[in-house]
C-alpha positions as CSV (number, residue, x, y, z in Angstrom):
1,M,-0.2,0.0,-0.4
2,K,1.3,3.0,-0.8
3,K,2.6,5.2,2.7
4,E,0.2,8.3,3.5
5,T,2.4,11.1,5.0
6,V,1.2,11.3,8.7
7,T,3.3,13.7,9.8
8,K,-0.2,15.4,10.6
9,W,-1.5,12.3,11.6
10,A,1.4,12.0,14.8
11,V,0.1,11.9,17.9
12,S,2.2,12.9,20.9
13,A,2.1,13.8,23.8
14,L,3.2,17.9,23.0
15,L,1.4,18.1,19.8
16,V,-2.3,16.8,21.8
17,T,-1.3,19.1,24.6
18,A,-0.3,21.5,22.0
19,L,-4.1,21.5,19.8
20,A,-5.7,21.0,23.2
21,G,-4.5,25.0,24.5
22,C,-5.9,26.3,21.5
23,S,-9.1,26.3,23.1
24,D,-10.7,29.8,23.5
25,G,-11.4,29.2,27.6
26,G,-14.5,28.5,27.0
27,N,-15.8,31.5,25.1
28,N,-16.8,29.5,22.2
29,V,-20.0,31.4,20.1
30,T,-21.9,28.5,19.1
31,V,-23.0,29.1,15.1
32,S,-27.3,29.9,14.9
33,P,-28.6,27.8,11.5
34,T,-28.3,29.2,8.7
35,A,-29.8,32.3,7.4
36,N,-31.8,30.0,4.6
37,P,-33.6,27.0,7.0
38,E,-35.5,26.4,3.7
39,S,-32.7,25.6,1.9
40,K,-30.2,22.5,2.7
41,D,-27.6,23.0,1.5
42,T,-25.4,24.8,4.6
43,T,-22.0,26.8,5.0
44,V,-20.1,27.0,8.4
45,S,-19.1,30.3,9.8
46,T,-16.2,31.8,10.9
47,Q,-16.7,31.9,14.2
48,T,-16.3,29.0,16.5
49,A,-18.9,27.1,16.8
50,T,-19.4,24.1,20.1
51,I,-21.3,21.5,19.3
52,K,-22.3,18.3,21.1
53,V,-21.6,15.0,19.7
54,L,-22.8,11.5,21.0
55,N,-20.0,8.4,20.5
56,E,-20.9,5.2,20.3
57,G,-19.0,3.5,24.1
58,A,-16.6,1.7,21.2
59,T,-14.7,4.5,20.9
60,G,-13.5,4.8,24.3
61,I,-12.6,8.7,24.1
62,G,-14.6,9.4,26.9
63,S,-16.4,11.9,27.9
64,G,-15.6,16.2,27.1
65,K,-14.0,18.8,25.2
66,L,-12.7,16.6,22.4
67,G,-9.0,18.5,22.5
68,E,-8.8,17.9,25.7
69,L,-8.9,14.1,26.0
70,L,-6.8,13.1,23.4
71,A,-3.7,14.0,25.6
72,P,-4.7,12.2,29.1
73,K,-5.7,9.3,26.7
74,E,-2.1,9.5,24.7
75,A,-0.6,8.6,28.6
76,E,-3.6,6.0,29.5
77,L,-2.3,3.8,26.9
78,K,1.3,4.9,27.6
79,G,1.0,3.8,30.9
80,K,-0.5,0.3,29.6
81,E,2.6,0.0,28.1
82,L,0.7,0.0,24.3
83,D,2.3,1.6,21.4
84,T,0.6,4.7,20.6
85,S,2.5,5.6,17.0
86,Y,1.0,5.4,13.4
87,T,2.8,3.6,10.6
88,P,-0.3,3.4,7.5
89,G,0.0,-0.5,6.7
90,K,1.2,-1.4,10.1
91,A,-1.4,-2.9,12.3
92,F,-1.8,-1.5,16.2
93,E,-4.5,-1.6,18.9
94,A,-7.7,-1.0,18.4
95,D,-6.8,2.1,20.7
96,T,-4.0,2.8,18.7
97,F,-7.3,3.6,16.6
98,N,-9.3,4.8,18.3
99,L,-7.0,8.3,19.5
100,H,-5.6,8.9,16.2
101,Y,-9.3,8.6,14.7
102,Q,-10.7,10.9,17.3
103,T,-6.9,13.0,16.8
104,I,-7.9,13.9,13.2
105,I,-11.6,14.7,13.4
106,Y,-10.2,17.2,16.6
107,N,-7.6,19.1,13.8
108,M,-10.4,18.3,10.9
109,L,-13.0,20.1,13.1
110,K,-10.2,23.0,14.4
111,D,-9.4,23.9,10.8
112,K,-13.2,25.2,10.8
113,N,-13.3,26.5,14.1
114,I,-15.3,24.0,15.3
115,E,-15.4,22.1,18.6
116,A,-16.7,19.1,19.4
117,V,-17.8,18.1,22.5
118,T,-18.5,14.0,23.3
119,E,-21.0,12.5,25.4
120,D,-21.6,8.8,25.7
121,W,-25.4,7.7,26.0
122,G,-24.5,4.0,26.0
123,W,-25.8,1.9,23.4
124,G,-28.3,-0.7,22.7
125,E,-31.4,-0.6,23.9
126,A,-30.3,2.3,27.5
127,L,-28.9,4.4,24.6
128,I,-32.5,4.5,22.3
129,Q,-34.7,4.7,24.8
130,K,-32.3,7.8,26.1
131,Q,-32.9,9.4,22.6
132,T,-36.2,8.9,22.4
133,A,-36.9,10.3,25.6
134,G,-34.6,13.6,24.4
135,F,-36.2,14.0,21.1
136,L,-40.2,14.0,22.7
137,A,-37.9,17.0,24.8
138,K,-36.5,18.6,22.2
139,N,-32.6,17.8,24.1
140,M,-30.9,16.6,21.8
141,P,-27.2,16.8,20.7
142,D,-26.2,18.3,17.2
143,I,-25.2,14.6,16.0
144,I,-26.3,11.6,16.9
145,V,-25.6,7.7,16.4
146,G,-27.2,4.6,16.8
147,E,-28.0,1.6,14.8
148,T,-31.7,-0.4,14.5
149,Q,-33.3,2.4,15.4
150,M,-32.3,5.5,13.0
151,N,-33.5,4.3,9.8
152,G,-37.0,4.4,11.9
153,F,-36.1,7.8,13.5
154,A,-35.7,9.6,10.2
155,Q,-39.4,7.8,9.2
156,Q,-40.5,10.2,11.8
157,G,-39.2,13.1,10.4
158,L,-37.1,13.4,13.6
159,L,-33.5,13.2,11.6
160,E,-32.1,16.4,9.3
161,P,-31.7,15.3,5.5
162,F,-28.5,15.6,4.3
163,P,-27.6,18.8,2.2
164,D,-28.0,18.1,-1.4
165,S,-24.3,18.7,-2.3
166,L,-23.0,16.3,0.5
167,A,-25.5,13.8,-0.1
168,D,-24.5,13.7,-3.6
169,E,-20.1,13.7,-2.4
170,I,-21.4,10.8,-0.6
171,R,-23.6,8.9,-3.4
172,A,-20.8,9.3,-5.7
173,N,-17.3,8.2,-3.3
174,V,-19.4,6.3,-0.5
175,A,-19.7,2.4,-0.4
176,D,-23.3,2.1,-0.8
177,A,-23.5,0.5,3.0
178,A,-22.5,3.6,4.5
179,W,-25.5,5.5,3.7
180,K,-28.2,3.6,1.5
181,P,-29.7,1.8,5.2
182,M,-30.2,5.3,5.8
183,E,-31.7,6.5,2.8
184,Y,-35.4,7.8,2.5
185,N,-37.4,9.0,0.3
186,G,-34.6,10.4,-1.4
187,D,-32.4,12.2,1.2
188,I,-29.8,10.5,3.1
189,Y,-30.7,10.5,6.8
190,G,-27.2,8.9,8.2
191,L,-23.7,8.3,7.9
192,A,-21.7,5.0,9.4
193,A,-17.9,6.2,8.7
194,Q,-17.0,2.7,8.6
195,P,-20.1,-0.1,8.8
196,G,-19.9,-3.9,8.6
197,V,-21.7,-6.6,6.4
198,S,-21.4,-10.5,7.1
199,S,-19.5,-12.6,5.1
200,L,-18.3,-16.4,5.3
201,F,-15.9,-17.2,7.2
202,W,-14.6,-20.8,8.0
203,N,-11.6,-22.7,10.2
204,K,-10.0,-24.4,7.7
205,D,-8.1,-27.1,10.0
206,L,-11.6,-28.3,11.1
207,V,-12.7,-28.5,7.6
208,R,-9.4,-30.1,6.8
209,Q,-9.9,-32.8,9.1
210,A,-14.0,-33.3,7.5
211,G,-11.5,-34.3,4.1
212,L,-12.9,-31.4,2.5
213,D,-10.9,-29.0,0.4
214,P,-9.9,-26.3,3.3
215,E,-9.0,-23.8,0.5
216,K,-13.0,-24.1,-1.4
217,A,-15.8,-21.9,0.6
218,P,-19.2,-23.7,0.2
219,T,-20.8,-21.1,-2.7
220,T,-24.6,-22.4,-2.4
221,W,-27.3,-23.3,0.2
222,E,-27.0,-26.8,-0.1
223,E,-23.1,-26.9,-0.1
224,L,-23.2,-24.8,3.2
225,V,-25.8,-26.9,4.9
226,E,-23.6,-30.5,3.1
227,N,-19.9,-29.3,4.5
228,S,-21.2,-28.8,7.9
229,K,-22.8,-32.0,8.4
230,K,-19.7,-33.6,7.1
231,V,-17.3,-31.2,9.7
232,T,-19.9,-32.1,12.6
233,E,-19.5,-35.8,12.2
234,A,-15.9,-35.4,12.0
235,G,-16.1,-33.8,15.0
236,K,-18.0,-36.4,16.9
237,G,-18.9,-34.0,19.8
238,K,-15.3,-32.0,19.8
239,F,-16.2,-29.1,17.3
240,Y,-18.9,-28.4,14.9
241,G,-20.0,-27.9,11.1
242,G,-22.0,-24.1,12.4
243,G,-23.5,-21.9,10.1
244,V,-25.2,-18.8,11.9
245,Y,-26.0,-17.1,14.9
246,A,-29.4,-17.6,15.0
247,G,-31.0,-16.0,19.1
248,A,-34.2,-14.3,19.1
249,N,-32.4,-10.8,19.5
250,F,-30.7,-7.9,17.1
251,G,-27.7,-10.3,17.2
252,G,-28.7,-12.9,15.4
253,Y,-32.0,-10.8,13.4
254,L,-28.4,-8.1,11.9
255,R,-26.4,-12.3,11.2
256,Y,-29.5,-14.0,9.5
257,G,-30.9,-11.3,8.0
258,A,-28.3,-11.0,5.5
259,L,-29.8,-14.7,4.3
260,M,-32.9,-13.5,3.5
261,M,-31.8,-11.0,1.7
262,I,-30.2,-13.0,-0.2
263,N,-32.9,-15.5,-0.9
264,G,-35.2,-12.5,-1.7
265,G,-36.9,-12.5,2.3
266,A,-38.1,-9.4,4.4
267,F,-38.9,-9.0,8.0
268,A,-40.6,-6.0,7.1
269,T,-42.5,-3.9,4.5
270,D,-43.2,-0.4,5.0
271,G,-43.7,-1.1,8.5
272,K,-45.7,-3.7,8.2
273,A,-44.1,-7.4,8.9
274,T,-43.8,-9.8,6.3
275,F,-43.4,-13.0,8.2
276,N,-44.9,-15.2,6.3
277,S,-43.6,-14.8,3.1
278,D,-42.6,-18.1,0.9
279,A,-38.3,-17.1,0.9
280,N,-38.8,-16.4,4.6
281,I,-40.2,-20.1,5.7
282,E,-37.4,-21.0,2.8
283,T,-34.5,-19.3,5.1
284,V,-35.6,-20.4,7.8
285,S,-35.7,-23.9,7.2
286,L,-32.6,-23.3,6.1
287,L,-31.4,-22.8,9.5
288,R,-33.2,-25.6,11.2
289,E,-30.8,-28.0,9.0
290,L,-27.8,-25.8,10.0
291,N,-28.8,-26.3,13.7
292,A,-28.3,-29.7,13.1
293,S,-24.4,-28.9,13.1
294,H,-24.2,-27.0,16.4
295,A,-23.5,-28.3,19.8
296,P,-27.4,-28.7,21.1
297,G,-28.4,-24.6,22.0
298,L,-25.6,-23.3,21.0
299,M,-27.4,-21.9,17.7
300,V,-30.7,-20.5,19.2
301,N,-29.0,-18.8,22.8
302,T,-30.0,-16.0,23.6
303,N,-26.4,-14.9,24.6
304,E,-24.2,-14.2,21.7
305,G,-20.9,-14.2,23.6
306,S,-21.3,-18.4,24.0
307,Y,-21.6,-18.5,20.8
308,F,-18.9,-16.4,19.4
309,D,-17.0,-18.1,22.1
310,A,-17.1,-21.2,20.9
311,W,-16.5,-20.0,17.4
312,S,-12.9,-18.4,19.2
313,K,-11.9,-21.3,20.5
314,G,-11.7,-24.1,17.3
315,Q,-15.4,-25.4,18.1
316,L,-16.5,-24.1,15.0
317,A,-16.1,-24.2,11.6
318,Y,-18.4,-22.2,9.6
319,L,-19.6,-18.5,10.9
320,I,-21.2,-15.7,8.9
321,D,-20.0,-12.1,10.6
322,G,-18.7,-9.4,10.1
323,P,-15.2,-8.1,9.1
324,W,-13.9,-8.0,12.3
325,Q,-13.2,-12.0,12.3
326,S,-10.9,-12.1,9.9
327,Q,-8.5,-10.3,12.2
328,Q,-10.2,-11.2,15.4
329,A,-9.2,-15.0,14.0
330,R,-5.7,-14.1,13.2
331,N,-5.5,-12.6,16.5
332,N,-6.2,-16.2,17.9
333,K,-4.2,-18.1,15.9
334,I,-7.2,-19.8,13.6
335,D,-6.3,-20.1,10.0
336,V,-9.3,-18.7,8.5
337,G,-10.7,-18.2,4.8
338,M,-13.2,-15.0,3.9
339,A,-15.4,-15.3,1.2
340,P,-18.7,-14.3,0.4
341,I,-22.3,-15.9,1.7
342,P,-23.7,-18.8,-0.1
343,L,-26.1,-18.1,-2.5
344,S,-29.8,-20.0,-2.1
345,P,-31.0,-21.5,-5.7
346,N,-32.7,-18.4,-7.0
347,G,-30.6,-16.0,-5.0
348,K,-28.5,-12.9,-5.5
349,A,-25.9,-11.2,-3.5
350,G,-27.8,-9.2,-0.7
351,N,-26.5,-8.3,3.2
352,I,-28.1,-6.1,6.5
353,T,-25.6,-4.0,7.8
354,I,-23.6,-4.7,10.9
355,G,-21.8,-2.8,13.7
356,A,-23.0,-0.2,12.1
357,A,-22.9,3.1,13.9
358,F,-25.0,5.5,12.0
359,H,-24.5,9.4,12.6
360,S,-27.1,12.5,12.5
361,V,-27.9,15.3,12.8
362,P,-31.3,15.6,14.6
363,K,-33.7,18.1,13.5
364,D,-33.1,19.7,16.8
365,S,-29.6,20.6,16.4
366,K,-28.7,24.3,16.8
367,N,-25.6,23.8,15.0
368,K,-26.9,21.8,12.0
369,E,-24.3,22.8,9.6
370,A,-21.4,22.6,12.1
371,A,-22.2,18.8,12.6
372,F,-22.4,18.2,9.6
373,E,-19.1,19.4,9.1
374,Y,-18.3,16.9,11.4
375,I,-19.8,14.3,8.8
376,R,-18.1,15.1,5.5
377,A,-14.5,14.9,8.6
378,M,-15.7,11.0,8.7
379,F,-15.3,10.0,4.2
380,S,-11.9,12.1,4.7
381,R,-9.5,10.6,2.8
382,D,-7.3,10.8,6.1
383,I,-10.0,8.7,8.4
384,Q,-10.5,6.1,5.4
385,Q,-6.6,5.7,5.1
386,L,-6.7,4.6,9.1
387,V,-10.2,2.5,8.5
388,A,-7.8,0.8,6.1
389,D,-4.8,0.2,7.3
390,S,-6.7,-1.3,11.1
391,N,-7.3,-4.4,9.0
392,V,-10.7,-4.6,11.2
393,R,-13.0,-3.1,9.0
394,S,-12.8,-2.1,5.0
395,P,-12.8,1.7,3.9
396,I,-16.0,3.4,2.7
397,L,-14.4,5.8,0.8
398,K,-14.4,4.8,-2.7
399,E,-11.0,6.1,-4.1
400,I,-9.3,4.3,-1.3
401,A,-11.2,0.5,-1.3
402,E,-10.9,0.5,-5.3
403,S,-7.2,0.9,-5.6
404,E,-4.9,-2.1,-6.6
405,A,-2.6,-1.2,-3.6
406,Y,-5.6,-1.7,-1.2
407,Q,-6.5,-4.9,-3.3
408,K,-3.0,-6.4,-2.9
409,D,-2.9,-5.8,0.8
410,H,-6.0,-6.3,1.7
411,P,-7.9,-9.7,-0.1
412,E,-10.3,-10.0,2.9
413,L,-11.2,-7.3,3.9
414,Y,-11.9,-6.4,-0.4
415,T,-14.2,-9.0,-0.4
416,H,-15.9,-7.2,2.3
417,Y,-15.7,-4.2,0.8
418,L,-16.8,-5.3,-2.3
419,A,-20.5,-7.0,-0.6
420,M,-20.7,-3.9,0.5
421,S,-22.2,-2.1,-2.5
422,G,-25.2,-3.0,-4.1
423,N,-28.6,-4.1,-2.0
424,V,-27.4,-3.6,1.3
425,Q,-30.3,-2.3,3.6
426,G,-30.7,-1.8,7.8
427,L,-33.4,-3.9,9.8
428,P,-35.8,-1.8,9.5
429,T,-38.5,0.1,12.1
430,F,-42.5,-1.8,12.6
431,A,-44.5,0.9,12.2
432,K,-45.6,0.1,16.0
433,D,-45.0,-1.5,18.6
434,N,-41.6,-2.5,17.6
435,S,-39.8,-4.5,20.3
436,K,-43.0,-6.4,20.8
437,A,-43.0,-7.2,17.2
438,W,-39.5,-8.5,16.9
439,Q,-40.4,-10.4,20.1
440,I,-43.1,-12.5,17.9
441,W,-40.7,-12.9,14.9
442,G,-37.5,-14.2,17.0
443,D,-40.0,-16.2,19.3
444,A,-41.2,-18.2,15.7
445,V,-38.3,-18.2,14.6
446,T,-36.6,-19.9,17.2
447,K,-39.4,-22.2,17.9
448,S,-39.1,-23.6,13.8
449,I,-35.8,-24.1,14.8
450,M,-35.9,-26.2,17.6
451,T,-38.8,-27.9,17.1
452,K,-39.9,-30.6,13.8
453,G,-43.5,-28.4,13.9
454,D,-44.7,-27.4,10.3
455,I,-42.1,-23.9,9.6
456,K,-45.3,-22.6,7.6
457,A,-48.1,-22.4,10.2
458,I,-45.7,-21.4,12.6
459,L,-44.9,-18.5,10.8
460,D,-48.7,-17.7,9.7
461,D,-49.5,-17.2,13.2
462,A,-46.7,-14.9,13.9
463,Q,-47.5,-13.4,10.3
464,K,-51.4,-13.2,12.2
465,R,-49.9,-11.7,15.6
466,A,-47.8,-8.9,14.6
467,E,-50.4,-7.6,12.5
468,T,-52.8,-7.8,15.6
469,V,-50.2,-5.7,17.0
470,L,-48.9,-3.2,14.2
471,K,-53.2,-2.0,13.8
C-alpha cells in the first residue's frame, strides 16, 4: 500500500497538548442555523461553533471537549505500555485506532472553527430509550449515533436530511452500506464511517479434518449444509460445522438477516410485518438444517457471546459474521478463509449492515451546518486511510478501497468492501410497537429451529399476531 504522509496524523503528548491549548477558554460563540432554513445546503460560519456529539461507547475516548481528552488518553495508553504511534500498513491496537481517529477529527474540525464536545449515552436499548426521551423533550445533541433505530427516526421526521451537495458527494464517492440504509424518500439521513456487512468465514483446520478442501468456500446453501454436516460428523462432539447465530435478538437478526436478503425475503415492508413469505419460510428451513450442526441449544442461545466464544475456541467450522472476524482470527491463531455468503438456488447477493454506527443530525440541532462538517470529516481520506490500515473494517471511500494497493494488501477485506455495494439494507423499524413485533418474530424462528413443527404454520401464526400488534 502506498505510504501516506502521516505528519499531521502523528500523536504525541506535545502535539496534543498544544492542540488542546488552542481552546478559547470556553468563550465559544455558537453558530446559529443558516439564514435560509428552507435550503438543505449549508455553510460554516467563521465564528467558532461548539457541537455536542454522541460517540458510541466503543470509541473509548471519554466525554468532554475533544481537544482536552486526547493527551490524557495518550498518556493512559502509554501507561499500559501500548505503542501509540501509527505507521500506514502496520496493524495497531484498537485503542490506538480510536486515539488517532479522534485526533484526525479534532484537527479537521479545528481548521473549520468547530469544537466538539463528546457525550456517551451508552448503546443498544439504553441508548434508544435516552434518544426517544430526548426527542420528546426537544433536547438532543447536534449529532446522534445508533444502529437499528436510526432509520426509524428518519421515517418519523426526527432527523435533518443531508444537504444536497453533501448527499451528492457521498453517493458518488462512498460505498452503499455506509449510507443506503439511511436513505428515505430520496434523502440521506445518516452515515457510518466504518460499517460492517457479513461474510462467510471458515476454520481451515476443521474443514481439513472433515476431508474437505480448506481453500474452497461453499457457494450455495446446499453446499454449506452438507459441509457443516461432514465437519460435525468428523468432530464427534468436540467441534461442529456451525453456520450462523440465530438467537432471538438483534445479534441474530443482523446475521441471518443477510440470508433472508439473499433469498429475496424481508422482515418488514413499509413498517408492516412480512413474516410468512415463501422466501422467509425457505430461509428459516435452512436455519433448522444448520441447527443440526451445532451443539444443542448453541445456535439460538440468547447470549450471543456463547456462540462467538465457541467459534474463537475452534469449536465451529463455519461462521457468518462481520469483517472483524478476519483480524480476530489471526489474533486467536486460527487460519480462516473469507468469502461471500453462499446463495440460495434463486438468490442474489444481498446483505444487512452490522456493527454500523450511523451518525445523524437531529431536526432540533442548533448547529446543523457545523454538525454536517463533522460528518464530512468521517469519510475524509485521512480517516478512511486509517480505517484501511486497521485491517478490521474496509474503508468506505471508493478511491482507497478500489485501489490496486488496497486489493493487494487486504484481499479478505476487499471481499468485504465488494459486499458493501448493491442490495444492502439495515434492519427495518415496524410502524408500531417495534419491540413486540421483533419478539414475535424471534420466538417464531426459535420455535421453528428447535421443534419439528410445520415452519409455514409457525410463521403464519406469527404473521397474524404481528398484524394484530401493528394495527
